[in-house]
matplotlib code that plots the C-alpha trace (Angstrom):
import matplotlib.pyplot as plt

x = [-59.2, -58.0, -54.4, -53.9, -55.7, -55.6, -54.2, -52.9, -56.4, -57.1, -53.8, -54.6, -58.2, -57.2, -54.0, -53.6, -53.3, -53.8, -57.4, -57.7, -56.9, -58.7, -61.6, -64.4, -63.9, -67.4, -68.4, -64.8, -64.4, -61.9, -60.3, -58.9, -56.5, -55.5, -58.1, -58.1, -61.0, -61.6, -59.7, -59.0, -62.2, -64.3, -62.2, -62.9, -66.6, -66.9, -65.8, -68.7, -66.6, -67.8, -65.5, -64.7, -62.9, -60.9, -58.9, -58.2, -59.4, -63.2, -63.3, -61.6, -64.1, -67.0, -65.5, -65.4, -69.0, -70.0, -68.1, -69.7, -73.1, -72.5, -71.6, -74.5, -72.0, -73.3, -71.7, -69.2, -68.7, -66.8, -65.2, -62.7, -59.7, -55.9, -53.9, -51.7, -54.8, -57.4, -60.7, -61.4, -61.1, -58.2, -58.5, -61.6, -60.8, -60.0, -58.0, -56.3, -55.4, -53.4, -52.7, -50.0, -51.4, -50.0, -46.5, -47.0, -47.8, -45.1, -44.5, -44.0, -43.6, -46.8, -48.6, -47.5, -48.5, -52.0, -52.5, -51.3, -53.5, -56.8, -56.1, -57.2, -54.7, -54.4, -55.7, -53.9, -52.4, -52.0, -50.1, -48.9, -45.9, -43.7, -40.1, -37.1, -35.7, -38.9, -40.3, -42.3, -39.4, -37.3, -40.0, -39.7, -35.9, -36.2, -38.7, -36.4, -33.7, -36.0, -38.1, -36.1, -38.2, -38.5, -35.7, -36.2, -38.7, -37.7, -38.5, -41.9, -40.3, -38.6, -42.0, -41.2, -38.4, -38.6, -36.2, -38.5, -41.5, -39.6, -38.5, -42.0, -44.1, -41.8, -42.2, -46.0, -46.3, -46.0, -45.3, -44.4, -44.8, -43.4, -43.2, -42.2, -44.8, -45.4, -48.1, -48.2, -48.9, -50.4, -50.8, -50.8, -47.4, -45.0, -46.6, -50.0, -48.8, -47.2, -50.4, -52.4, -49.9, -49.6, -53.4, -54.2, -51.2, -50.5, -46.7, -46.3, -49.1, -47.5, -44.0, -45.1, -47.1, -43.9, -42.0, -42.4, -41.4, -38.1, -38.0, -41.3, -40.0, -36.8, -38.8, -41.1, -38.1, -36.5, -39.8, -40.4, -36.9, -37.5, -40.8, -39.3, -36.4, -38.8, -41.2, -41.6, -44.5, -42.8, -45.2, -48.0, -48.2, -46.5, -46.2, -44.2, -43.8, -43.4, -42.2, -44.1, -43.8, -46.8, -46.9, -49.1, -48.5, -50.1, -50.8, -49.4]
y = [14.4, 12.8, 11.4, 10.8, 9.0, 9.6, 6.5, 8.6, 9.7, 6.4, 6.7, 10.3, 9.6, 6.4, 7.8, 6.2, 8.4, 7.8, 7.0, 10.2, 12.3, 10.3, 12.1, 10.5, 9.8, 10.1, 13.8, 15.2, 18.5, 18.1, 20.8, 19.7, 22.5, 22.8, 20.0, 20.0, 17.9, 16.3, 13.0, 13.5, 15.4, 12.4, 9.9, 11.9, 12.3, 8.5, 8.2, 10.4, 13.5, 17.0, 18.2, 21.7, 21.4, 24.4, 25.4, 28.6, 27.2, 27.3, 24.8, 22.1, 22.8, 22.3, 19.0, 18.0, 18.9, 16.8, 13.8, 14.2, 14.4, 11.3, 9.4, 11.0, 12.2, 14.9, 17.2, 18.7, 22.5, 23.5, 26.9, 29.0, 29.8, 30.3, 28.1, 31.1, 33.1, 30.6, 32.3, 30.3, 30.9, 29.7, 26.0, 25.5, 22.0, 18.6, 17.5, 19.5, 17.5, 18.1, 15.5, 16.7, 20.2, 22.6, 21.6, 23.8, 27.0, 29.6, 30.5, 27.4, 29.0, 31.0, 27.8, 25.8, 28.6, 28.8, 25.0, 25.0, 28.0, 26.5, 23.1, 22.8, 22.0, 18.2, 17.9, 16.4, 17.7, 15.0, 15.3, 13.3, 15.0, 13.9, 13.1, 14.7, 11.3, 9.7, 9.9, 13.1, 14.7, 13.9, 15.3, 18.7, 18.5, 17.9, 20.7, 23.0, 22.5, 23.9, 26.4, 27.6, 28.6, 32.2, 33.5, 32.6, 29.9, 26.4, 23.1, 21.7, 18.3, 19.6, 19.1, 15.4, 15.4, 14.9, 17.7, 20.1, 19.0, 19.4, 22.9, 24.0, 22.3, 21.2, 24.2, 23.9, 20.1, 17.3, 14.6, 14.4, 10.9, 10.3, 7.2, 6.8, 5.1, 4.6, 5.6, 3.6, 5.6, 3.4, 4.5, 2.9, 4.3, 7.1, 9.1, 8.6, 9.7, 12.8, 13.7, 13.5, 15.4, 18.2, 18.6, 18.2, 18.3, 22.0, 22.0, 20.3, 22.3, 25.5, 24.5, 23.7, 27.0, 28.9, 27.4, 27.4, 25.2, 23.5, 24.2, 22.3, 19.4, 19.2, 19.2, 16.5, 14.4, 14.6, 13.8, 10.8, 9.5, 9.9, 8.0, 5.2, 5.0, 4.6, 2.3, -1.2, -2.3, -3.5, -5.0, -4.7, -0.9, 1.9, 1.4, 3.9, 3.8, 7.2, 7.7, 10.1, 11.1, 10.3, 12.9, 12.9, 15.9, 16.3, 19.9, 21.2]
z = [-75.8, -72.7, -72.8, -69.0, -66.3, -62.5, -60.7, -57.8, -56.7, -55.0, -53.0, -51.9, -50.8, -49.0, -47.4, -44.0, -40.9, -37.2, -36.3, -34.3, -37.4, -40.0, -41.8, -43.7, -47.4, -48.8, -48.4, -48.2, -50.0, -52.9, -55.1, -58.4, -59.7, -63.3, -63.8, -67.6, -68.8, -65.4, -65.0, -61.3, -60.8, -62.0, -60.0, -56.8, -57.6, -58.1, -54.4, -53.4, -52.6, -53.1, -55.9, -57.2, -60.6, -61.7, -64.8, -66.6, -70.0, -70.2, -73.0, -70.9, -68.0, -70.5, -71.5, -67.9, -67.4, -70.4, -69.0, -65.6, -67.1, -69.2, -66.0, -64.0, -61.4, -59.0, -56.4, -58.9, -59.3, -62.4, -62.0, -64.0, -61.9, -62.0, -59.7, -58.8, -57.5, -56.3, -55.5, -52.3, -48.6, -46.5, -45.4, -47.6, -48.8, -47.2, -50.3, -53.0, -56.2, -59.3, -62.0, -64.4, -64.1, -61.5, -62.6, -65.7, -63.8, -64.4, -60.7, -58.7, -55.2, -55.7, -57.0, -54.0, -51.6, -53.0, -52.9, -49.2, -48.4, -49.5, -47.9, -44.3, -41.5, -41.5, -45.0, -48.0, -51.2, -53.8, -57.1, -60.0, -61.7, -64.6, -63.6, -65.4, -66.4, -67.7, -71.2, -70.8, -68.9, -72.0, -74.2, -72.3, -72.7, -76.5, -77.0, -75.0, -77.6, -80.3, -78.3, -75.3, -72.3, -71.2, -69.0, -65.4, -66.0, -64.7, -66.3, -65.2, -64.8, -61.6, -59.9, -60.4, -57.9, -54.1, -53.5, -55.3, -53.3, -50.0, -51.1, -52.1, -49.4, -46.6, -44.3, -44.2, -44.0, -41.5, -44.0, -47.7, -49.2, -52.7, -54.9, -58.5, -60.7, -64.4, -66.9, -70.1, -73.3, -76.0, -79.6, -83.1, -83.9, -83.1, -85.9, -84.4, -81.0, -82.4, -84.3, -81.1, -79.0, -81.7, -81.6, -77.9, -75.6, -74.6, -74.4, -77.8, -79.4, -78.3, -79.4, -82.9, -83.0, -82.2, -85.1, -88.9, -91.8, -91.4, -87.7, -87.2, -89.3, -87.2, -83.9, -85.3, -86.3, -82.9, -81.1, -83.4, -82.6, -78.9, -79.1, -81.0, -78.5, -75.5, -77.3, -75.7, -77.8, -81.0, -83.4, -80.9, -81.5, -79.6, -75.9, -73.9, -70.1, -68.6, -65.0, -62.7, -59.1, -56.9, -54.1, -50.9, -48.6, -45.2, -44.4, -41.1]

ax = plt.figure().add_subplot(projection="3d")
ax.plot(x, y, z, "-o")
ax.set_aspect("equal")
plt.show()
């Protein structure tokens, strides 16, 4: 099930640069890392790019294939790959994308280095990353109170800060553009949202799997309280705005 869209893809593919350095849009080579079921992949393919969609979960790639076939989209290669060890040559792609994906890799410096390596000089790296202060960032914080992360592993929400982007990509980029935007989650109720997230959203699914009985119930209570706190929908159903950082990096 898809719970996210890819509003930042349009920004990345239309990113303005001086005319002398502008490359064509249709036909650009695009890599979608940690692609999941293909939201960013399909968005790029609709713009006539040549897309390679990667994830380390074969079932998610198969879902992406099904979606692409349903839309009769061509020029997409689906390939199993780990973002920390991408099986591509240096400078292979014009654009490297990640929509709420690479931020969950356990080794951020290695992940950033691989994304930079496979992006050609002058190419773009585009990301959408949840912010620490936004709703999903607070979900991570709540989960961490019940299931502490392994020692040495930093919060994925740090990818949603400009400082983190500069630290990871600054030395190999000529420009880092960031802008805070919002994604609107819409569900029938907090209970409905929790049901979907427990079944399909990796961080929540894994958290509940690590707990039992009363501990699961305590986590569920805290997540429901958080969802209701952020809800702006009222009687119209659950509507939760969640901040994310839109990032466009120009490779040196």
